[in-house]
C-alpha positions, 0 to 999 in steps of 0.5 A: 241798569239804574243804581237801584236795579244794580243793587238789587242785581248785585246786592250780595257782593255789597253785602260782602263789601260791608261786611269785610272790615267788620270781619276783619275788625273782629278777627284782628283781635285773634292772637297766634296759638298752636302752629301759629308760633311754629309755622312758616307764616310766623315771623322769621329773620333768617334770609337763607331760611327763605332760600332754603325752604322756598322749594320745600320745608317739613311735610310741604311745599309752600313758597308763598307761606315762606315769604309770608313769614319773611315779610312779618319778620321785618317788624313782628310787632307791627305786622304779626299777626295783623298782615296774616289776618289781612290776607286771610279776609282779603282772600275770603272777600275775593273768594266770595266774588269768585263764587258769585262769578262761578255760579253766574258762569253755570248759569244759575239765576240771580236769586241763587247767586246772591243767596248762596254768595252771602252765605258763602262768605258768612258760613261757620264752615269757613270761620275755622279758616277766616279766624286762623292766623295761619290760613292765607294757604287754604284761602289762596288755593281756593282762589286760584283753583275757582280762577283756574276753572274760569279759565279752563271754560273760557275761550283764552288762547292759550288757555291750558298754559294759563290753566296749568299755571293757575293750577300750579299756583293753587298748590303752592299755597297749599297741596289740595290746590292740585286737585283742580287738575281733575276738578276742573275737567269734571265739573266742565264735563257736568255743565256741559262745557266739554265733550266726553272725548275732551274729558278723557284727553283732560283727565289725562292731562290732569294726572300728568300734572299731578305726576309732575308735582310728585316727581317734583316733590321726590327730586327736591332735596329734603329732610322729613320725618312723616309724623303718624298723624299723617298716616292714619289708620282705616279707622281714622279715615272713617272719623275724617270722613264723618268729620268732613260731612258733619262740618260740610252740611250740618250747620250748628255751633259746635262749640256748644255741642263738643267742647265740654267746658262750654257745652250748652245743648240747648244753644247748639240744638236752636242753632241747628233747628234755625238752619232745618227750614232752608236745608228743607227747601233747598236740598230736601224738598226737591232731593229727586232733582239732585240725581243728575249728570251736573250734581253728581259731577259736583258731588265727585269734585267735593270728594276730590277736593276733600280727599287729601285732608280725609287721608291725612289729617283733617280738621274743621279748617278743611271744609273750606276746600270743599266749599265751592261745590257745596256752593254749587249745590245750594245754589241748584237747590235754590233754583229748584225750590224757587220755581215754585215759590221763592218767599219760603225760600227767603224767609227759610234763608234769613232764619239760616242767616240768624243762626249763622251770626250767633255761631260766628259771633261765638266762635270769633270769641272764643278764638279771641279768648284762646289767644288771650290765654296764651299772651297771659301765659307768655307774659307771666313766664316772663314776669317770673324768669325776671330776667333775659335768658338765652334759653329755656326748658319747658316742662308740661304736665299733660293737660286733660282740658278738651280742645276743639279745633282753633276755637278753644285750644289747650292753654299749653298749645296757646302758649305755644309750648314756650314760644309765645315769650319770644313775641313778648320780647320782640324775639330778643329772648329767650333764643333756644327753647325746648319742650317735653311733656310729662303724663298726668298723674298724681305725682306729675308735679313733683316729677317735673321739679325733679326733671327741672332741677337736673335739666337746669344745668343745661338751661338758664331756666326751666318753665314748669306749665300746669294747665294755665299755672306757670312755675320758673326755676332759675339758676 
């Protein structure tokens, strides 16, 4: 195979390699907001924290997150969030290569593998993950999940031991990795790698893996207060399911569509229209071809992958968990329609990619702007405080500013409820921060000052947050 033939065969991998540094350069400018200031991947300085939370922290058992927080704590100004971004983009790039390999194992055509891999890398559905600072867990859970399937369908010795090990590694990145204990045998059966007798046995093994994990969670020492968001009612589960299908299968600029201050229905519709020819040729033109054992198995695996999020908390970031299954469906649809003529597929693919690049640029820019707001607020709080303080009490007047995932963040959440100031002072001060939120009423500002003056005896300073405005009460 000469150089030109190799590129023709693997052009999507070249595409991924070329775009990886460009994507990294773009997202590296995204600053922490919201959960980025309080999670386990934020800089951590206490080695006891690592020992204590290596096994369990809050709602989660994510030891790799704890290691990341401990590592970036060695030099926050240099490593955070740069190191986090590098990990996420590196993981996403590896996932793209694994998607290509997965489609090869499942015997899709070269055209289907290349088009699908290129789409997976830049799909707007991945942007809530690739632009986030704390989404290493999401990325590597999928990475090790796909790898576990490759091992499962291989003829390696001790493959079951390796398969189970990889599932636990995926799970220790993020809990949805555990779903591959069921996904692997179901997907393998759908594509005729195993017989039904083996499927029944391995489903029982998968359930056994889940039971072992559940027992470990029950037996591990922990102190958990279940947040109401993690126990949604029936209506919220229905809403989560709707959000899951929309963010997974409908490609449009959701900022222009759903974020009121940024709303531009014309652009939202335009980006959606560009995707319609590809959706038609790949999914609708031969829709009867999708009613078969393979795609039914893939669709069931998609539902299993999304289940942990649908039945707890679902946001745009969680779409990533099911995108390997979406990639398989896409490759299958491309093979169905390219048997007749590949030209319409290629043209519609290019239109889809045009929409994708337009959306991605907007999503990344919005994420950058949200981070800048938080940084400016932190700098203003430090400047108005005037001197280092050990403690700060943050009074937040409830913000009616709308948000959208991690792209358009409420200012006080971009400010991290005050925690962003620690980063700006290289974690020197304030050492102790506590916040409270007041309902937005006509006299909310007056109430905030009244509460602040009462609390001043217990704190070195009071920060009152009203949208992006910060007022300080010093002793």
